[in-house]
Structure formats: C-alpha cells, structure tokens
C-alpha positions as CSV (number, residue, x, y, z in Angstrom):
1,M,0.0,0.0,0.0
2,R,1.3,3.4,-0.9
3,S,1.7,6.1,1.7
4,P,-0.3,9.3,1.6
5,L,2.9,11.2,0.8
6,D,3.5,9.0,-2.3
7,L,0.0,9.5,-3.4
8,Y,0.4,13.3,-3.0
9,R,3.6,13.3,-5.0
10,N,2.0,11.3,-7.8
11,T,-1.0,13.6,-7.9
12,R,1.2,16.7,-8.0
13,L,3.3,15.2,-10.8
14,L,0.1,14.4,-12.8
15,A,-1.3,17.8,-12.2
16,S,1.8,19.6,-13.4
17,N,2.0,17.4,-16.4
18,T,-1.7,18.0,-17.2
19,K,-1.2,21.8,-16.9
20,A,1.7,21.6,-19.3
21,L,-0.3,19.4,-21.7
22,E,-3.1,21.9,-21.6
23,G,-0.7,24.7,-22.4
24,Q,0.6,22.7,-25.4
25,V,-3.0,22.4,-26.7
26,F,-3.3,26.2,-26.7
27,R,0.1,26.6,-28.3
28,R,-0.8,24.2,-31.1
29,V,-4.1,26.0,-31.9
30,L,-2.1,29.3,-31.9
31,Y,0.5,27.9,-34.2
32,Q,-2.2,26.8,-36.7
33,L,-3.9,30.2,-36.5
34,E,-0.7,32.0,-37.2
35,L,0.2,29.7,-40.1
36,A,-3.2,30.1,-41.6
37,A,-3.0,33.9,-41.6
38,A,-0.8,33.7,-44.6
39,G,-2.6,30.7,-46.1
40,S,-5.7,30.0,-48.1
41,E,-9.3,30.8,-47.0
42,L,-9.8,27.1,-46.3
43,E,-6.7,27.0,-44.0
44,Q,-8.0,30.0,-42.1
45,T,-11.4,28.5,-41.7
46,K,-10.0,25.3,-40.3
47,A,-7.8,27.2,-37.9
48,L,-10.7,29.3,-36.7
49,A,-12.7,26.2,-36.3
50,D,-10.0,24.8,-34.1
51,V,-10.0,27.9,-32.0
52,R,-13.7,27.6,-31.6
53,V,-13.5,24.0,-30.5
54,L,-10.8,24.9,-28.0
55,W,-12.8,27.7,-26.4
56,L,-16.1,25.8,-26.5
57,T,-14.2,23.0,-24.6
58,V,-12.9,25.6,-22.1
59,L,-16.5,26.9,-21.6
60,G,-17.8,23.4,-21.1
61,L,-15.2,22.5,-18.6
62,V,-15.5,25.7,-16.5
63,T,-19.3,25.5,-16.4
64,D,-19.2,21.8,-15.3
65,P,-20.6,21.6,-11.8
66,D,-17.9,19.2,-10.9
67,S,-15.1,21.6,-11.9
68,H,-12.2,21.6,-9.4
69,L,-11.4,25.3,-10.1
70,A,-12.1,28.1,-7.6
71,L,-15.4,29.8,-8.3
72,P,-13.9,33.2,-9.2
73,L,-11.5,31.5,-11.7
74,Q,-14.4,29.6,-13.2
75,K,-16.5,32.7,-13.6
76,G,-13.5,34.6,-15.1
77,L,-12.7,31.9,-17.6
78,E,-16.4,31.5,-18.4
79,Q,-16.6,35.2,-19.3
80,L,-13.4,35.1,-21.3
81,A,-14.5,31.9,-23.2
82,S,-17.9,33.5,-24.0
83,A,-16.2,36.7,-25.3
84,V,-13.9,34.6,-27.5
85,I,-16.8,32.6,-28.9
86,A,-18.8,35.9,-29.5
87,E,-15.8,37.2,-31.5
88,L,-15.7,34.0,-33.5
89,D,-19.5,34.4,-34.2
90,L,-18.7,37.6,-36.1
91,P,-18.2,37.4,-39.9
92,V,-14.6,36.5,-40.6
93,A,-13.7,39.9,-42.0
94,E,-14.9,41.6,-38.7
95,Q,-13.0,39.3,-36.3
96,D,-10.2,40.8,-34.3
97,R,-7.6,38.1,-35.0
98,A,-4.9,39.9,-33.1
99,W,-7.1,39.8,-30.0
100,L,-7.9,36.1,-30.5
101,V,-4.2,35.3,-30.7
102,Q,-3.4,37.5,-27.7
103,V,-6.0,36.0,-25.4
104,T,-5.2,32.4,-26.4
105,S,-1.5,33.1,-26.0
106,Q,-2.0,34.6,-22.6
107,I,-3.8,31.5,-21.4
108,A,-1.1,29.3,-22.9
109,E,1.6,31.3,-21.0
110,G,-0.4,31.0,-17.8
111,L,-0.6,27.3,-18.1
112,E,3.0,27.0,-18.9
113,G,4.3,29.4,-16.3
C-alpha cells in the first residue's frame, strides 16, 4: 500500500503534467492560427474552427458543476470563453484576429508558467 505522501507526489506530478499538456494544446491552436493567416481561406477557416472547439471546450469545462477550479476563476474563464466565442461568431472579416491570438497566447503562457 502506498503512503499518503507517495499519493500526494504522484497527484502533483500528474497535475503539473496536465497543466503543461493543456498549455501545449493552446500553443498548437495558436500555431495553426498564425500559419493560416498567410494561407488559403480554407486553412484560415480550419484554424478558426480549431480555436472555436478549444474555447467551447474551455467553456464546457468551467461550467461543469464538478469543476475543481475556484469559483472566481471559473467565472472569469467563463466570461473570457464567452467573449472569444462571441468574437468567433462575427463574420470572418470583422473578427479581431490579433485579440484572439493575444487571449489564447496569454492562457497558454499562464498554463506553462
């Protein structure tokens, strides 16, 4: 049987790895979005769809009643995710891509730091 200290260490290791993996997901979506900026309309549409899926996932996770996040953090992320999704609901020509990149980048940095 493992000691409580061993269980704690394993949980901390998994949590830190999970956070790093989440940061990588944000970075991958950012990379695709930045590559698509100079690409075809189809590439841009695919990248924006990936951004939407990412932020819809964030919204779903933070609104889950079983979320482990503190309530103020949940609410803040819920508002941010809703704002990103609202921006993505605009016609492509009206979307503020720089803002989408900035917000997604800041979350990635927060997860990695």
